[in-house]
Rosetta silent file (secondary structure, phi, psi, omega in degrees, C-alpha in Angstrom):
SEQUENCE: MLEDLRHSHRLSALLRSATELALVRAGLHAEVFEALREPASAAELSERLHLDIDLLAAFLRAAQALGLLQHDGGRYRAGSYVCWLLDSQVSDAAEAALDQTALSVLPVLSRLPALLRGGERPEWGSAAQTARAARAARLTGARALRALDKVPGVTQARRILDVGCGIGADLAAFLTTYRDAQGVGVELDPELARQAGETLRRAGVHRRGEILHGDFMSVELEHGSFDLALLNNNLHYFGGADRLGIFQRIRAHLRRLGVLAVQTPIVAEGWISRASGLEAQAASLDLFLRAHRNLNGLPDARALRAMLCEVGFAEVGEVPIVPGGSLRYVWARVGEEER
SCORE:     score description
SCORE:     0.000 S_00000001
   1 L     0.000  -45.433  179.568   28.303   -7.489   -2.416 S_00000001
   2 H   -63.947  -37.151  179.160   25.445   -5.790   -4.280 S_00000001
   3 H   -67.515  -39.024  176.662   23.013   -8.361   -2.988 S_00000001
   4 H   -61.066  -42.755  179.794   24.237   -7.807    0.556 S_00000001
   5 H   -64.237  -40.531 -179.387   23.739   -4.060    0.177 S_00000001
   6 H   -64.892  -45.858  179.989   20.245   -4.534   -1.215 S_00000001
   7 H   -69.322  -34.316  177.228   19.179   -6.840    1.594 S_00000001
   8 H   -64.977  -38.825  178.062   20.848   -4.623    4.182 S_00000001
   9 H   -63.459  -40.280  179.004   18.885   -1.657    2.853 S_00000001
  10 H   -67.037  -38.348  176.425   15.650   -3.631    3.202 S_00000001
  11 H   -62.437  -42.233  178.575   16.570   -4.591    6.763 S_00000001
  12 H   -62.212  -40.699  178.787   17.231   -0.924    7.573 S_00000001
  13 H   -64.464  -38.636  178.169   13.858    0.033    6.101 S_00000001
  14 H   -63.378  -46.258  179.710   12.157   -2.629    8.233 S_00000001
  15 H   -65.422  -38.239  179.195   13.810   -1.390   11.415 S_00000001
  16 H   -64.169  -41.041 -177.570   13.022    2.204   10.499 S_00000001
  17 H   -64.133  -39.155  178.569    9.331    1.432    9.960 S_00000001
  18 H   -66.029  -41.396  178.762    9.029   -0.149   13.411 S_00000001
  19 H   -66.086  -42.801 -178.461   10.799    2.829   14.989 S_00000001
  20 H   -62.919  -39.532  177.470    8.719    5.338   13.040 S_00000001
  21 H   -58.558  -45.629 -179.067    5.481    3.699   14.189 S_00000001
  22 H   -65.095  -40.806 -178.230    6.564    4.052   17.825 S_00000001
  23 H   -69.836  -39.861  179.241    7.664    7.674   17.370 S_00000001
  24 H   -63.170  -45.191  179.438    4.506    8.732   15.542 S_00000001
  25 H   -63.775  -40.614  178.818    2.292    7.243   18.233 S_00000001
  26 H   -64.117  -43.538 -179.248    4.378    8.856   20.976 S_00000001
  27 H   -63.048  -35.885  178.531    4.280   12.232   19.268 S_00000001
  28 H   -74.288  -49.421 -173.620    0.504   12.081   18.937 S_00000001
  29 H   -73.409  -30.061  177.476   -0.338   10.707   22.369 S_00000001
  30 L   -86.841    0.372  177.377    2.140   12.902   24.269 S_00000001
  31 L    64.512   20.188  176.265    0.783   15.920   22.310 S_00000001
  32 H   -67.224  -44.524 -179.300    4.276   16.844   21.154 S_00000001
  33 H   -63.079  -42.087  178.587    3.168   17.064   17.521 S_00000001
  34 H   -60.375  -41.700 -179.559    0.187   19.235   18.415 S_00000001
  35 H   -67.631  -26.320 -176.391    2.470   21.607   20.338 S_00000001
  36 L   -90.894   18.688  166.184    4.850   21.816   17.374 S_00000001
  37 L   -60.894  -32.114  174.201    2.341   23.432   15.080 S_00000001
  38 L  -110.902  136.781 -177.297    4.355   26.454   16.201 S_00000001
  39 L   -56.325  142.400  179.546    8.173   26.171   16.315 S_00000001
  40 E  -155.931  154.088  175.936    9.646   25.481   19.749 S_00000001
  41 L   -86.780  168.304  177.763   12.893   24.324   21.316 S_00000001
  42 H   -60.767  -41.528 -178.919   13.251   21.177   23.375 S_00000001
  43 H   -64.801  -41.125  179.407   13.487   23.241   26.572 S_00000001
  44 H   -64.555  -41.919  179.102   10.335   25.205   25.734 S_00000001
  45 H   -66.169  -40.707 -179.946    8.408   22.018   24.980 S_00000001
  46 H   -59.606  -43.354 -179.857    9.657   20.342   28.135 S_00000001
  47 H   -69.655  -40.469 -175.798    8.420   23.209   30.283 S_00000001
  48 H   -70.830  -40.496 -174.144    5.115   23.559   28.467 S_00000001
  49 H  -101.305   -1.570 -179.919    4.198   19.839   28.384 S_00000001
  50 L    59.415   49.765 -179.512    5.969   18.783   31.611 S_00000001
  51 L  -111.553  151.710  178.529    8.079   16.190   29.790 S_00000001
  52 L   -60.648  122.228 -172.162   11.516   14.819   30.679 S_00000001
  53 H   -65.928  -40.260 -177.924   13.979   17.117   28.913 S_00000001
  54 H   -65.188  -48.035 -179.612   16.652   14.493   28.224 S_00000001
  55 H   -69.483  -37.926  178.633   14.251   11.985   26.691 S_00000001
  56 H   -62.635  -44.387  179.854   12.302   14.679   24.870 S_00000001
  57 H   -60.632  -41.180  178.161   15.454   16.082   23.240 S_00000001
  58 H   -66.762  -39.012  177.537   16.402   12.593   22.036 S_00000001
  59 H   -61.179  -45.063 -178.427   12.853   12.036   20.758 S_00000001
  60 H   -63.484  -40.239  178.416   12.939   15.296   18.793 S_00000001
  61 H   -64.209  -43.734 -179.713   16.284   14.419   17.208 S_00000001
  62 H   -65.973  -42.438  179.514   15.038   10.980   16.191 S_00000001
  63 H   -64.581  -37.216  177.467   11.747   12.347   14.829 S_00000001
  64 H   -67.898  -38.643  179.105   13.639   14.980   12.846 S_00000001
  65 H   -66.017  -29.723  178.568   16.006   12.316   11.445 S_00000001
  66 L   -86.646    0.877  177.551   12.985   10.304   10.275 S_00000001
  67 L    83.102   11.684  179.354   11.523   13.344    8.521 S_00000001
  68 L   -81.028  -31.456 -178.988    8.634   13.770   10.927 S_00000001
  69 E  -123.958  156.130  172.452    9.849   17.145   12.208 S_00000001
  70 E  -108.383  150.134 -173.322   11.763   20.044   10.721 S_00000001
  71 E  -132.649  128.105 -178.762   14.606   21.721   12.573 S_00000001
  72 E  -153.514  122.468  175.540   15.872   25.257   12.160 S_00000001
  73 L    60.989   36.242  178.701   17.834   27.460   14.516 S_00000001
  74 L    82.437    1.272  179.936   17.406   25.213   17.530 S_00000001
  75 E  -117.895  147.664  179.319   13.637   25.000   17.110 S_00000001
  76 E  -110.942  150.306  172.078   11.489   22.138   15.870 S_00000001
  77 E  -147.224  157.870 -176.091    8.194   22.247   14.040 S_00000001
  78 E   -64.633  136.171  174.403    5.828   19.642   12.612 S_00000001
  79 L   -79.685  177.757 -174.053    6.587   18.384    9.111 S_00000001
  80 H   -64.404  -37.465  179.605    3.989   18.022    6.369 S_00000001
  81 H   -65.950  -42.448  178.258    3.215   14.380    7.179 S_00000001
  82 H   -63.877  -41.153  177.459    2.651   15.175   10.852 S_00000001
  83 H   -61.873  -37.351  176.978    0.417   18.101    9.892 S_00000001
  84 H   -64.288  -43.342  178.146   -1.608   15.734    7.702 S_00000001
  85 H   -60.464  -34.578 -178.002   -1.990   13.330   10.615 S_00000001
  86 H   -79.652  -36.199 -167.138   -3.225   16.185   12.792 S_00000001
  87 H  -113.064  -11.148 -177.683   -5.508   17.976   10.347 S_00000001
  88 L   -62.918  155.451  175.241   -6.722   15.479    7.766 S_00000001
  89 L   -63.423  -19.603  179.841  -10.396   14.526    7.636 S_00000001
  90 L  -108.980   22.961 -176.570   -9.252   10.995    8.430 S_00000001
  91 H   -61.100  -41.020  179.370   -6.879   11.953   11.268 S_00000001
  92 H   -65.087  -40.744  178.655   -8.923   10.079   13.884 S_00000001
  93 H   -66.838  -39.378  179.117   -9.043    6.972   11.677 S_00000001
  94 H   -63.657  -42.859  178.546   -5.305    7.201   10.976 S_00000001
  95 H   -64.339  -39.554  177.770   -4.503    7.393   14.690 S_00000001
  96 H   -64.104  -39.127  178.572   -6.776    4.410   15.345 S_00000001
  97 H   -65.171  -40.486  176.863   -5.024    2.431   12.595 S_00000001
  98 H   -62.412  -45.356  179.597   -1.626    3.233   14.118 S_00000001
  99 H   -64.987  -39.398 -179.875   -2.830    2.147   17.553 S_00000001
 100 H   -63.465  -40.864  178.744   -4.398   -1.003   16.148 S_00000001
 101 H   -64.075  -46.149 -176.442   -1.138   -1.991   14.476 S_00000001
 102 H   -71.726  -39.172 -170.471    0.940   -1.319   17.584 S_00000001
 103 H   -97.367  -20.631 -178.455   -1.445   -2.721   20.192 S_00000001
 104 H  -118.812  -52.443 -172.551   -3.167   -5.577   18.357 S_00000001
 105 H   -68.769  -55.109 -175.794   -1.438   -6.618   15.140 S_00000001
 106 H   -63.100  -41.866  177.152    2.225   -6.626   16.159 S_00000001
 107 H   -60.089  -38.257  179.416    1.697   -8.390   19.526 S_00000001
 108 H   -70.630  -45.806 -178.477   -0.223  -11.206   17.818 S_00000001
 109 H   -67.543  -24.979  176.451    2.203  -11.573   14.926 S_00000001
 110 L   -67.004  -17.641  179.554    5.121  -11.610   17.367 S_00000001
 111 L   -94.477    6.781 -176.113    3.624  -14.883   18.660 S_00000001
 112 H   -57.131  -40.524  179.131    3.634  -16.513   15.210 S_00000001
 113 H   -55.108  -43.225  179.018    6.496  -18.946   15.980 S_00000001
 114 H   -71.826  -39.824 -179.185    4.449  -20.442   18.817 S_00000001
 115 H   -65.021  -39.469  179.046    1.162  -20.265   16.886 S_00000001
 116 H   -63.917  -25.731  178.292    2.687  -22.029   13.887 S_00000001
 117 L   -91.746   12.226  175.037    3.689  -24.855   16.230 S_00000001
 118 L    98.550   11.628  178.435    0.112  -25.247   17.435 S_00000001
 119 L   -63.138  156.370 -177.697    0.001  -22.712   20.253 S_00000001
 120 L   -66.843  127.803 -179.397   -3.387  -21.517   21.442 S_00000001
 121 L   -78.765  142.769  179.189   -4.672  -18.677   19.298 S_00000001
 122 L   -72.266  166.610  176.864   -5.928  -15.560   21.067 S_00000001
 123 L  -105.545  135.020  178.480   -9.524  -14.405   20.903 S_00000001
 124 L   -91.810  146.728  170.470  -10.424  -11.145   19.253 S_00000001
 125 L   136.873   15.230  175.283  -13.142   -8.855   20.542 S_00000001
 126 L   -67.032  160.343 -179.206  -12.227   -6.652   23.486 S_00000001
 127 H   -58.799  -41.361 -179.195  -14.034   -3.327   23.651 S_00000001
 128 H   -66.188  -41.036 -179.499  -10.829   -1.443   22.851 S_00000001
 129 H   -63.626  -48.199 -177.496  -10.026   -3.655   19.848 S_00000001
 130 H   -67.545  -36.043  178.562  -13.449   -3.387   18.274 S_00000001
 131 H   -65.792  -43.693  178.727  -13.634    0.366   18.878 S_00000001
 132 H   -63.693  -42.364 -179.728  -10.215    0.930   17.265 S_00000001
 133 H   -62.144  -40.690  179.372  -11.130   -1.276   14.308 S_00000001
 134 H   -64.604  -41.479  178.425  -14.366    0.646   13.768 S_00000001
 135 H   -67.812  -42.138 -177.718  -12.524    3.979   13.865 S_00000001
 136 H   -64.506  -31.446 -179.337   -9.717    2.751   11.605 S_00000001
 137 H   -61.517  -19.346 -178.761  -12.204    1.587    8.963 S_00000001
 138 H   -73.594   -7.665  177.298  -13.067    5.229    8.320 S_00000001
 139 H   -56.167  -37.879 -177.496   -9.707    5.671    6.532 S_00000001
 140 H  -108.652   14.799 -174.872  -11.344    4.500    3.300 S_00000001
 141 H   -58.941  -47.858 -177.761  -14.891    5.641    4.107 S_00000001
 142 H   -66.003  -41.310  179.402  -15.156    8.460    1.558 S_00000001
 143 H   -65.796  -39.588  179.377  -13.612    6.376   -1.211 S_00000001
 144 H   -65.008  -39.234  179.868  -15.903    3.455   -0.385 S_00000001
 145 H   -64.239  -38.273  177.255  -18.997    5.683   -0.518 S_00000001
 146 H   -65.958  -40.203  179.361  -18.010    6.893   -4.002 S_00000001
 147 H   -68.130  -34.479 -179.286  -17.481    3.302   -5.137 S_00000001
 148 H   -59.830  -32.767  178.879  -20.814    2.241   -3.650 S_00000001
 149 L   -59.789  -22.669 -177.813  -22.578    4.587   -6.073 S_00000001
 150 L   -86.069   -7.827  176.060  -21.353    2.319   -8.898 S_00000001
 151 L   -76.001  130.660 -177.141  -23.156   -0.718   -7.500 S_00000001
 152 L   -54.527  131.286  174.729  -26.414   -1.250   -9.464 S_00000001
 153 L    87.630   -9.703 -174.947  -29.481    0.138   -7.721 S_00000001
 154 H   -67.205  -43.445 -175.951  -27.665    1.950   -4.928 S_00000001
 155 H   -67.927  -17.813  177.660  -28.455    5.485   -6.032 S_00000001
 156 H   -96.825   -6.192 -175.511  -32.171    4.616   -6.137 S_00000001
 157 L   -69.253  136.270 -179.166  -32.192    2.857   -2.750 S_00000001
 158 L  -124.193  -14.475  174.847  -34.351    4.528   -0.115 S_00000001
 159 E  -122.458  115.530 -170.783  -34.505    1.901    2.651 S_00000001
 160 E  -113.959  137.887  174.430  -31.043    0.861    3.880 S_00000001
 161 E  -120.125  119.334  179.660  -30.018   -1.989    6.188 S_00000001
 162 E  -109.742  106.643 -175.529  -26.485   -1.844    7.631 S_00000001
 163 E   -89.633  120.601 -174.839  -25.605   -5.232    9.189 S_00000001
 164 L    70.282   56.388 -168.056  -22.889   -4.950   11.829 S_00000001
 165 L   -75.138   -6.451  178.874  -22.887   -1.157   11.532 S_00000001
 166 L    61.508 -130.844 -179.495  -20.110   -0.564   14.078 S_00000001
 167 L   -85.160    6.649  173.304  -19.975    3.081   15.134 S_00000001
 168 L    82.124   10.333 -175.701  -22.468    4.000   12.395 S_00000001
 169 H   -65.009  -42.038 -178.085  -20.072    6.015   10.227 S_00000001
 170 H   -68.699  -42.165  178.957  -21.036    4.334    6.946 S_00000001
 171 H   -64.936  -42.152  178.909  -24.765    4.571    7.601 S_00000001
 172 H   -62.759  -41.726  179.814  -24.464    8.222    8.633 S_00000001
 173 H   -64.072  -40.595  179.830  -22.443    9.029    5.509 S_00000001
 174 H   -65.104  -46.608 -178.624  -25.010    7.344    3.264 S_00000001
 175 H   -67.559  -28.686  175.454  -27.952    9.135    4.876 S_00000001
 176 H   -69.413  -38.035 -179.589  -26.087   12.448    4.658 S_00000001
 177 H   -73.796  -42.089 -177.899  -25.498   11.927    0.942 S_00000001
 178 L  -108.822   96.204 -169.832  -29.020   10.693    0.170 S_00000001
 179 L   -71.660  -13.969  178.358  -31.336   13.054    2.009 S_00000001
 180 L  -105.085   11.358  178.973  -34.537   11.121    1.198 S_00000001
 181 L   -92.604  154.205  174.192  -33.175    7.741    2.353 S_00000001
 182 E  -123.866  148.823 -175.177  -33.958    5.983    5.639 S_00000001
 183 E  -142.462  153.668  174.550  -31.727    3.466    7.356 S_00000001
 184 E  -127.832  126.173  175.004  -31.523    0.813   10.044 S_00000001
 185 E  -108.531  138.201  178.134  -28.221   -0.268   11.560 S_00000001
 186 E  -117.440  126.459 -177.402  -27.859   -3.516   13.511 S_00000001
 187 E  -138.985  128.570 -178.127  -24.937   -3.899   15.914 S_00000001
 188 L   -75.377  -37.922 -176.962  -24.218   -6.726   18.367 S_00000001
 189 L   -75.800  122.768 -174.603  -21.739   -4.832   20.561 S_00000001
 190 H   -64.508  -36.993 -179.471  -23.678   -2.611   23.009 S_00000001
 191 H   -70.090  -41.066  177.050  -21.011    0.096   23.249 S_00000001
 192 H   -65.041  -37.688  177.633  -20.617    0.324   19.473 S_00000001
 193 H   -62.431  -40.758  177.684  -24.409    0.467   19.121 S_00000001
 194 H   -63.110  -44.713  179.268  -24.481    3.378   21.577 S_00000001
 195 H   -64.419  -35.397  178.650  -21.727    5.154   19.633 S_00000001
 196 H   -62.034  -41.660  176.144  -23.584    4.523   16.376 S_00000001
 197 H   -60.214  -40.959  177.825  -26.624    6.329   17.754 S_00000001
 198 H   -65.864  -38.214  178.519  -24.412    9.274   18.685 S_00000001
 199 H   -60.370  -44.144  178.550  -22.853    9.237   15.215 S_00000001
 200 H   -63.907  -39.010  179.482  -26.270    9.559   13.600 S_00000001
 201 H   -66.916  -43.742  179.403  -27.195   12.397   15.952 S_00000001
 202 H   -62.975  -33.692  179.798  -23.976   14.295   15.280 S_00000001
 203 L   -79.995   -7.852  179.482  -24.540   13.926   11.553 S_00000001
 204 L    73.889   24.831 -178.558  -28.099   15.258   11.927 S_00000001
 205 L  -119.566   14.507 -174.877  -29.661   12.148   10.361 S_00000001
 206 L   -66.641  -22.083  177.769  -31.029   10.448   13.488 S_00000001
 207 L   -75.428  -17.884  178.238  -34.641   11.128   12.473 S_00000001
 208 L  -110.258    2.051 -178.861  -34.072    9.033    9.361 S_00000001
 209 E  -131.489  145.349 -178.994  -31.816    6.442   10.966 S_00000001
 210 E  -133.941  138.910  176.883  -32.317    3.847   13.691 S_00000001
 211 E  -111.612  125.080  177.091  -29.784    1.671   15.510 S_00000001
 212 E  -107.618  126.549  176.693  -30.875   -1.726   16.788 S_00000001
 213 E   -91.677  121.511  178.404  -28.731   -3.481   19.376 S_00000001
 214 L   158.083  179.449  177.847  -28.762   -7.245   18.951 S_00000001
 215 L   -80.183  125.388 -178.178  -27.867  -10.274   16.857 S_00000001
 216 L   -57.210  -31.471 -176.543  -28.856   -9.746   13.240 S_00000001
 217 L   -71.330  -14.667 -178.548  -29.993  -13.371   12.991 S_00000001
 218 L  -126.680  -10.637 -178.506  -32.685  -12.838   15.639 S_00000001
 219 L   -67.626  145.335 -176.206  -33.481   -9.110   15.656 S_00000001
 220 L   -79.997  122.781  177.077  -36.991   -8.273   14.422 S_00000001
 221 L  -140.821  150.073  179.727  -37.098   -6.729   10.942 S_00000001
 222 L   -76.993  128.309  179.618  -39.825   -6.562    8.332 S_00000001
 223 L   -66.590  143.343  175.564  -39.276   -9.028    5.497 S_00000001
 224 L    61.888   34.792 -173.240  -38.854   -7.606    2.039 S_00000001
 225 L  -113.649    0.751 -174.988  -38.598   -4.038    3.289 S_00000001
 226 E  -120.102  146.738  175.728  -35.114   -2.865    2.203 S_00000001
 227 E   -90.901  -26.702 -174.401  -33.652   -1.730   -1.106 S_00000001
 228 E  -145.873  132.458  173.282  -30.019   -2.028   -0.022 S_00000001
 229 E  -119.815  139.827 -178.038  -28.175   -4.073    2.600 S_00000001
 230 E  -118.132  136.779  166.969  -24.577   -3.382    3.607 S_00000001
 231 E  -125.714  103.138 -171.939  -21.921   -5.631    5.118 S_00000001
 232 E  -107.210  108.509  172.501  -18.898   -3.410    5.625 S_00000001
 233 L    54.100   38.538  179.327  -15.545   -4.973    6.536 S_00000001
 234 L  -136.667   10.396 -178.003  -17.045   -7.539    8.888 S_00000001
 235 H   -65.492  -26.671 -177.585  -17.345  -10.734    6.847 S_00000001
 236 H   -70.884   -9.063  175.192  -14.316  -12.193    8.639 S_00000001
 237 H   -76.121  -12.947 -172.607  -16.367  -12.443   11.842 S_00000001
 238 L  -121.920  134.757  174.982  -18.403  -15.249   10.257 S_00000001
 239 L   -77.927 -178.335 -174.541  -17.396  -18.721    9.090 S_00000001
 240 H   -56.776  -50.714 -179.073  -18.712  -20.402    5.946 S_00000001
 241 H   -65.765  -38.741  178.559  -21.971  -21.765    7.356 S_00000001
 242 H   -66.228  -39.250  178.167  -22.659  -18.539    9.251 S_00000001
 243 H   -60.616  -43.769 -179.612  -22.023  -16.491    6.114 S_00000001
 244 H   -59.986  -44.535  179.488  -24.530  -18.585    4.211 S_00000001
 245 H   -64.030  -40.516  179.204  -27.160  -18.031    6.906 S_00000001
 246 H   -65.181  -43.535  179.447  -26.546  -14.273    7.010 S_00000001
 247 H   -62.825  -39.400  179.103  -26.786  -13.989    3.217 S_00000001
 248 H   -64.055  -43.035 -178.848  -30.049  -15.949    3.246 S_00000001
 249 H   -69.248  -39.329  177.378  -31.555  -13.722    5.934 S_00000001
 250 H   -61.168  -45.217 -178.533  -30.422  -10.535    4.190 S_00000001
 251 H   -60.134  -36.433  179.447  -31.941  -11.718    0.919 S_00000001
 252 H   -65.960  -21.981 -177.819  -35.253  -12.365    2.698 S_00000001
 253 L   -99.154    4.779  179.272  -35.311   -8.726    3.826 S_00000001
 254 E   -98.611  145.210  176.246  -34.618   -7.239    0.380 S_00000001
 255 E   -77.729  176.559  173.044  -37.277   -6.022   -2.018 S_00000001
 256 E   -55.843  130.602 -176.477  -37.476   -6.885   -5.715 S_00000001
 257 E    66.295   12.727  174.854  -34.183   -5.765   -7.332 S_00000001
 258 E   -65.626  154.359 -171.892  -32.818   -5.106   -3.841 S_00000001
 259 E  -125.969  138.152  167.835  -29.042   -5.225   -3.535 S_00000001
 260 E  -103.804  128.730  177.183  -26.560   -6.578   -1.014 S_00000001
 261 E  -118.506  114.695 -179.007  -23.157   -4.822   -1.078 S_00000001
 262 E  -102.401  111.254  176.019  -20.349   -6.610    0.763 S_00000001
 263 E   -90.131  123.694 -177.161  -17.330   -4.400    1.374 S_00000001
 264 E  -155.315  145.156  168.107  -14.274   -6.542    2.024 S_00000001
 265 E   -70.108  148.885  177.288  -10.525   -6.673    1.546 S_00000001
 266 L  -133.208  140.479  173.910   -9.380   -9.339   -0.911 S_00000001
 267 L   -77.781   87.012 -174.074   -5.874  -10.729   -1.380 S_00000001
 268 L   -96.201  125.153  176.684   -5.792   -9.481   -4.969 S_00000001
 269 L   -87.842  164.904 -178.604   -2.812  -10.274   -7.155 S_00000001
 270 L   131.563  158.018 -171.902   -1.687   -8.082  -10.023 S_00000001
 271 H   -68.012  -32.179 -179.802    0.879   -5.412  -10.697 S_00000001
 272 H   -66.201  -49.066  179.187   -1.256   -2.527   -9.398 S_00000001
 273 H   -63.697  -37.263 -178.684   -1.894   -4.171   -6.038 S_00000001
 274 H   -70.705  -44.181 -177.368    1.705   -5.319   -5.814 S_00000001
 275 H   -68.128  -33.350 -179.068    3.231   -1.959   -6.754 S_00000001
 276 H   -82.064  -10.925 -177.547    0.988   -0.041   -4.357 S_00000001
 277 L    84.972   -0.309 -176.477    1.700   -2.401   -1.482 S_00000001
 278 H   -73.622  -30.046  176.059   -2.006   -3.237   -1.129 S_00000001
 279 H   -62.915  -46.305  178.993   -1.503   -6.911   -1.968 S_00000001
 280 H   -64.601  -38.036  179.580    0.991   -7.244    0.889 S_00000001
 281 H   -64.143  -44.820  179.899   -1.303   -5.270    3.195 S_00000001
 282 H   -67.471  -40.318  179.365   -4.293   -7.523    2.469 S_00000001
 283 H   -64.694  -37.490  177.890   -2.207  -10.696    2.795 S_00000001
 284 H   -68.102  -39.085  176.714   -0.868   -9.513    6.150 S_00000001
 285 H   -63.188  -42.096  178.628   -4.402   -8.731    7.331 S_00000001
 286 H   -58.983  -43.551  177.688   -5.509  -12.211    6.255 S_00000001
 287 H   -62.139  -45.411  179.894   -2.688  -13.724    8.324 S_00000001
 288 H   -59.545  -44.408 -179.517   -3.589  -11.587   11.348 S_00000001
 289 H   -62.019  -45.893 -177.316   -7.243  -12.631   11.166 S_00000001
 290 H   -68.562  -16.376  178.621   -6.433  -16.330   10.906 S_00000001
 291 L   -76.561   -2.409  178.014   -4.165  -16.054   13.954 S_00000001
 292 L  -108.085  144.072 -177.051   -7.317  -15.675   16.114 S_00000001
 293 L   -75.598  -17.360 -177.024   -9.528  -18.575   17.133 S_00000001
 294 L  -114.405   16.361  175.850  -12.757  -16.623   16.638 S_00000001
 295 L  -123.851  163.634  179.715  -12.005  -14.911   13.324 S_00000001
 296 L  -122.646  159.389 -179.462  -11.827  -16.131    9.739 S_00000001
 297 L   -70.397  171.798  177.225   -9.562  -15.224    6.858 S_00000001
 298 L   -65.540  147.580 -176.224  -10.416  -12.847    4.044 S_00000001
 299 L   -75.543  154.058  167.754  -12.821  -14.328    1.491 S_00000001
 300 L   -83.393  130.295 -172.829  -11.916  -15.590   -1.940 S_00000001
 301 H   -60.216  -43.467 -178.151  -13.825  -13.419   -4.414 S_00000001
 302 H   -67.258  -40.207  178.508  -14.958  -16.294   -6.642 S_00000001
 303 H   -65.649  -36.290  178.824  -16.099  -18.400   -3.684 S_00000001
 304 H   -66.313  -43.746  177.399  -17.995  -15.418   -2.294 S_00000001
 305 H   -62.335  -40.245  179.362  -19.805  -14.834   -5.579 S_00000001
 306 H   -63.769  -38.607  179.319  -20.669  -18.536   -5.771 S_00000001
 307 H   -66.280  -39.165  178.831  -22.137  -18.454   -2.260 S_00000001
 308 H   -65.292  -37.871  174.982  -24.283  -15.442   -3.121 S_00000001
 309 H   -66.980  -36.058 -178.616  -25.612  -17.279   -6.168 S_00000001
 310 H   -61.586  -35.690 -178.644  -26.241  -20.345   -3.994 S_00000001
 311 L   -83.704   -0.609  171.000  -28.633  -18.449   -1.725 S_00000001
 312 L   108.635    7.841  174.683  -30.648  -17.317   -4.736 S_00000001
 313 L   -67.900  141.996 -173.657  -29.416  -13.897   -5.803 S_00000001
 314 L   -83.498  -24.420 -174.322  -30.075  -13.429   -9.514 S_00000001
 315 E  -148.127  138.856  177.438  -27.035  -11.330  -10.372 S_00000001
 316 E  -132.631  156.764  179.228  -23.599  -10.767   -8.808 S_00000001
 317 E  -167.940 -175.884 -177.578  -20.709   -8.449   -9.587 S_00000001
 318 E  -140.432  148.603  174.027  -17.812   -6.452   -8.171 S_00000001
 319 E  -134.378  121.089  179.367  -16.759   -2.813   -7.885 S_00000001
 320 E   -70.717  144.619  175.031  -13.189   -1.925   -6.822 S_00000001
 321 L  -100.399  -37.990  174.946  -12.749    0.620   -4.031 S_00000001
 322 L  -119.029  154.320  179.558   -8.976    0.963   -4.373 S_00000001
 323 L   -55.259  133.669 -178.553   -6.917    0.456   -7.549 S_00000001
 324 L    92.811  -16.520  173.623   -6.268   -3.214   -8.127 S_00000001
 325 L    80.171   17.860  177.066   -9.297   -4.297   -6.100 S_00000001
 326 L   -65.489  -23.710  168.791   -7.580   -5.210   -2.826 S_00000001
 327 E  -125.260  126.301 -174.442  -10.595   -3.509   -1.229 S_00000001
 328 E  -151.599  166.980  167.031  -13.822   -3.936   -3.154 S_00000001
 329 E   -99.111  127.987  165.697  -17.571   -4.358   -3.080 S_00000001
 330 E  -104.022  117.698 -173.048  -18.904   -7.772   -4.035 S_00000001
 331 E  -116.317  157.467  178.652  -22.579   -7.168   -4.752 S_00000001
 332 E  -144.574  142.134 -174.849  -25.620   -9.333   -5.399 S_00000001
 333 E  -125.040  140.496  175.250  -29.098   -8.383   -6.581 S_00000001
 334 L   -70.761  148.771 -175.681  -32.527   -9.949   -6.124 S_00000001
 335 L   -70.286  160.206  179.599  -34.262  -10.874   -9.390 S_00000001
 336 L   -63.244  -37.133 -172.613  -36.817   -8.769  -11.261 S_00000001
 337 L   -83.023   -7.971 -175.186  -39.528  -11.408  -10.962 S_00000001
 338 L   -85.499  165.050 -178.697  -39.267  -11.860   -7.178 S_00000001
 339 L    69.422    0.000    0.000  -41.371  -10.271   -4.392 S_00000001
């Protein structure tokens, strides 16, 4: 009986999480949450937002039951979690992560029975998918930048290369923090490259930053001209042989004591990762990636370090970004005697 109750509780939590995801996205996209910064009744909201009153009233009751809204005297208002989603510095990234889960992750994982039996795997890479992924990555941007400072040589780096820079958020943040640094971002996707240029302009660092649109393996760059190269959350786009080639080319563009910092999720075991849920999150991401024919799973940390040594880096190490190391930097440095 106790075991039945325990498993039933877990089933209820699973069903609740799926429902909560749908309600949070609806509340954000229909602007109901934004309107409920100030208390309002269902009828007032229906008139103001031109929403179906019957469905809206049911939505408000469900959102209140899930703790998303507060209810007092016939009026609803946004709860603390909803206010955080609206006002946090990472609100745009959080919304992108919610959309990515609902629109990309769950549809693919729902096909797992067929995929496990050899069904054709989908291809990743639509404009909407890559844009959402780039926005969602900003959830850990500030924490990652603080961790990056702990990588040897980073605080002294003045010429930065960001490989696969996405929308340019990481490069812009670095150049904002280090006012005497200069950077080059390389991005294959033309729309993301355009957005990266806008990101640098909005941050006021465009005079010290440049975005190059093209394939990193063929774009023209001066050899031995960078102190720091970044690969942020994009290693899964490249298979083993491609990774080796990218690491070799990056190393050729680094100066003496130059550093490569690879930011990547790792399926890290241990009580911290397990208790925080980050181990399960990374393992689920690894599964999602492998379910696509043009993506690769998350790297094994030891194999990644061995590959970096294979291409000739003199020193390798790791810096955790989140407790337990489920997200970390694996770094490698060019030797003192080189260049």
